[in-house]
N, C-alpha and C positions, 0 to 999 in steps of 0.2 A: 757419101752424106757430108755437106758442109757442116761447119760449126759456127755458132754465133751467141755472143753473149746477150742476155736479155735483161736490161736494167729496169728497176721499178722502184719507186718512191713509196714505202710504207711506213710513215711517221709515227704510227701506233704500236711500233715493235716492242718498245719496252713495256707497254701497258700490256701487250698479248703476252710477253714472257711471264709477266707478274701473274697473269690470270691462268696461264698454262693449260688452256683448254682448245682442243681442235676446232671447237665450234664457236670461239670467241667473235664476239661482233664489237668492232669499235665503236666508240661513242660518235654522235654525230659531227662534233667538231673535228675529230681526227679525219673521219671520211671527207669532209669538205677540205681539210688541208691537203690530204692525199690527191683529191681531184684538181684543185687549184694548181698545186705544184708538182704536178704529174711530170712535167719536162724538166725538171730540176736536174736529174741525172745526165741530161744531154751534155752538160758543161763538164762533167768529169768522167763520162764513160770512155773506155778505151776505142781505139779506131776499129771500124767495122761492125760495131754493136748495134743493138737495137734498143729503144726505149718504149716501154708499155705505157700507153696513155689513152684516154678517150680520144674521139675523132675529131673532125671539122676544124675547130678554131685552133686546135693543138698543132694539127698538121700545117696549117697556114703560117703559123708562127715560126715553127720549126724550118720550115722552108726559108723564110726570111732570113732567120739566125744562121742557117747554112750558108746562105750567099754572102752575109757579112763577115762570119768567123770561120766558115769551113768545118762547122762542126762535124765530127766523123761519125755520125750516128744515122740510123733510119728510125722510122715510125712504125708502130705495131699496136694495134687495137686487141683487146680481149678476143673477139670472134677470129682474128686472123692466126691466133696462136696454134689452135688445131690444125689449120690448113698448113702452117709452115713446118709443123713437126714431121710431116710426111717426108719431106725434103731436107730438112735442117736439124741438126741437133741443137736444140736451144739449152743454153746454160745460165739460168736465172742469177742475177747479181742484185739482190734486194738490198735496201737500207740496212735490213737486219733479219736474221731467221727467227722464226717461231714456228709451232706447231700449226697455227691455224693458217699461216701464209702457205706452207706446205700443202695443207689439204686443198686450199684455194687453187694452187698451181696445178695439182693433180686433176682437179675438175676442170680446168681450162684445157688440158690435153698434154701438158708438159709430161716428158717420160720420167719415171721414177727414178731411174738409175742417175739422172742429173740432179737429184735433189739429196740433201742430207737426210739420213734415217732419223727416226723419232729418237733413238738412243742418242746420236749425235746431236741433235738440238738439245736433249736433256743435259748433255755435258757442256753445251754453250750456256744454257740457263744457269748452271752451276758456276761456270767461270764469269757470268756477269753478275753473280750476286755480290752485294756491296761488301760481304764478309771478306771477299778477294782483297779489296783495297785496304781493308782493316789490318789484314795479315802482312800485305806488302809494305804498308808505311813505315815500319820500323827499320826496315832493310834498306830504306832510302834515306835515312838519317844520317848522312856522310859526316858531318861535323857540325859545330854549333852555328853554322850559318843556315841550318834547316830547322823547322819546327813542325808541330803538328802532333796530335794524338786523336785516336779515334777506338771506339770499344763496342764490341758486338754483345748485347745484352739480352738475356733471355727470360727474365723473371722480374715481376713487378716491382720488389723492393730495390732492385738495382736499377731500374728506369727512374723510380722516385729519388733515390739517393743521388744520382747523377744529375738531375734536373735541380735538386734543391742545394747541390754543393757548387753550382756554377751560377754567376750572375747572368750570364746568357748561354744558352745550349741549343744545339740543333739536333732534332731526332729525325732520323730518315728510315723510310721503308727499305728493307734490304733490296727490293726489286720495285722500280718504279720509273716513271719517265723524268725527262730533263725538267728539273724545277718543280716536280711534283712529287708526292708522297713525302713532304718535308713539314716539320712542325718546329717553329721557333719558340722557345721558352725564356722566361726571365725570372728564374729562381722558383717559380711556383708549378708544382705538379697539379694542374687542376683535374677535375673529374672527366672534363672532356678529353684532355690529353691522355689520362689514364685508360679510357675507353678505346681510343684510338690506337694506343700501344698494344692493347689486349687483341683488339681485331686483327691488326697487322701481324703481329707474333703468332696468333693461331694459324693464320695461312702462310707465313713465311719463315716462321722459326724463331724470330727475335727482332731486335731494333738495333740500329747503329746509332750511337750516340757521340757527339762531338761539341767540345767548347767552341764558341765563336770568337773568331779572330778579327784584328783591325786589318781588314783586307785594304790594299792599295791598287793591286792589279789583279786581274784574271787572265791566266794564259794555259796554254797545253803543249804538250809535245805529242806529235802524230807519229804513229808507227805503220808498218805493213807486215803483216804475218804471211809467210810464204807456204803454210800448211806442211811443212817438212822440217820443223823444229827452230826455224830462224825468224826472229822478228827484228827488223831494222827501222831506223829513224827515217821519217818521211817529211818533216818539216815543223815549224811552229805555228801555233795559232794564238792571237792576242784578241781577247773578246771581252765583251761586256755583259752583264746580267742584270734584271730588274731587282726591285726591292726584295721579291719573294725568291730569288735565286734562279729564275727561269731565263734561259738564253735570250739575250736581246740582239746581238749582232757581232760582228768581226770587223777589225781594221784590216785593210787589204795592204799588206806591206812585205817587203821581202824578208827572207828569213835574217839577212845581214842586219835590216833595220830594227827588226824586232829583238834581235840580241843587243843592239846598241842601246835600245830603250830599257831593256832589262838590266843592263849594266849600270845605269843610273842608280839602281837599288842595291844590287848583288854582284858578286865576283862571276865573270864568264867563265872562270876556272870551274867554279862550282856548278854552274850550268852545264858544262860540257861533261864533267864527271858524272852528273845525274843522268845525263843522256846515255852513256856507256852503261852505266849500272841498270837503267831500265831496260836497253837492249838484253842484257844477260838475264835479268829477272823475269822479264816477259816471255823470252824464249823458253826459259825453264817452266813456266807456268803454261803457256799455251801448247807446247809441244807440237804435235801433229793434228790438234783438236780444232784448229782454228786458221782459216785463210781469209785474208781480207785486210782493210784498215781497222785501226782501233786508235782512240785517243786516250791520254791521261791528263785530266784537268789538274791545275796546279794554282797557287796564288802566292803573291808577294805580300807578306804581314808586317805591319809595324809593331816594334815594342818601344814604347816611349821610355821607360825608365831601365832598360837593359841594353847591353851591347852583344853582338851586334844590333843596330837599331832596325834594320830590314833583313828578313829572313825568307828562306823559300819553303813553302809547304808543298811538299813534291807529290802528293797523292790524294786529291780530294775526291775524285771520282775515276773510275776506268770505263770508258764507253767501248764496249766490244761490238762495234758496228761502225758503219759510215757514220760520218758527224759533220755538223756544220762547220768546224773548224778545218776539217780536211777539204770540205768543199770552196772554202775561202782560200786555202793554200793553192788549190789546183787553178782556181779562178785568177788568182794573181800570176801564178807562173806561166799559165797558158794564154792569157788573153788581156793582160794590162801591160802596158808600155813599160819598159825598165825604168826605175826611178820614180815612177808615180806612186801615190797613195790614195786609198779609197776607203769606202765602207761596203760591206755587204750585209744586208738587212733582210729579215723575214718578218713581216708586219701584218698585223689582223685589224680588220674593222668590222664591227658587228652588224651593219645596216649595209643591205646591198646598194650598189652604186657608188659608195663612198671610196672604195678601193679604186674603181675606174676613174673617177673625178680626180684622186690623188696622182695617179699614173699619168693622166693627161696634163695636170699642172706641172709635175716634174720633167715629162718630156719636152714641154714648152719652154720651161725655165732653164733646164740644163740639157741643151741640144748635145747629142752624142757625137764625139769626134775620135776618129781613129787615125793611125797611122801604121801602115803595113799589117792591117788585120789585127792590130791591138788597140785597146781603149787608151786615149790620151786625157780625156775629160768628158764630164757628162754623165747622163743618166742612162743605164742599161737594165731594162727589165729582163729577168732571166726566164720568166714564163708568161704566156700570154694572161692579159686582164680583161675580163668582161664585166659586163653588168652584174652578173651573178657572183663575180669573184669575192671572197671575202679575206683571202691570203694572197699576199704578194712576196715575192722573192726578187731583190734588186740590188744593183751595184750604183754607187755614187762616185765619181772620181773628180 
């Protein structure tokens, strides 16, 4: 029997982990995103793999992209899964693992011995808890060029005291999606925030509380865990966020160019030392409990009245799953011409038809140009866009 990795995009993973129910149903927005962006894994999948997606329009798009870029994947629909398992050992590679996804794959006919057990998923949920980032942060403060404090608080008096003792504070649910489960406070512990904290703590044990810093850059270090106790550096991510902290997009740059840009603020010696420390710490933390990509979000922060002026916050979040920063890293390394720079974006429009109109405008305004199968300039849609699409994933070089 042959083996085949089966990639699938489940952007609701963080929400499903927080819910922790095998019968969890994602909100309509997450289901729409999963459908619209189903082919996104085609760009980072290993050679000889398959991508799980709805039919027709996805198949035509994938055929076109395989001709342009030699994407090393095939297409598979949900009804085809049960047929394929008779001759092929399918090994699912989702965006992230949760109990509801495990149940869904079993219902599709995937063999149970290719899936993590419920106990293994519970371990991943524990490792994904933001308390792990709180615990790791002090061990990454290598010298006075680093900054950042974070607290895991479990009672109402502590929540109130933290908010009222900081001019600006950020409260986080320990398990939540990127840019979600956050509350920004300005020194006042309102009844609304108090109620939110109580609800979250009753479900997840506590609240993560952090001061708000004067951020000048968002970046991340991406890693890969081999499931045998080793975690190694896989590349940098330089990204942007919206006003509420949600992911907005990535710059597509070489690792060397990202280091050059970071060096305008901080010493590359400190960046390299942090990279090595994280490989050690994450290897010890993950052990044999996780296989796959993970990212550690960081910031460059400014301190106007202190020296050094710029410092590294080395652990804002740990994303124990595939993430957009790693997608950007693979996109640049595999499909952009060396020396180019661009942007990778995931965008949303609320009205059907608007995404298609914008897609057509950009395709006309920024014609795609390639050299030896790599993009030199222009607009590249990463997923098909139809009149029903609300989400797009695209590259502009």
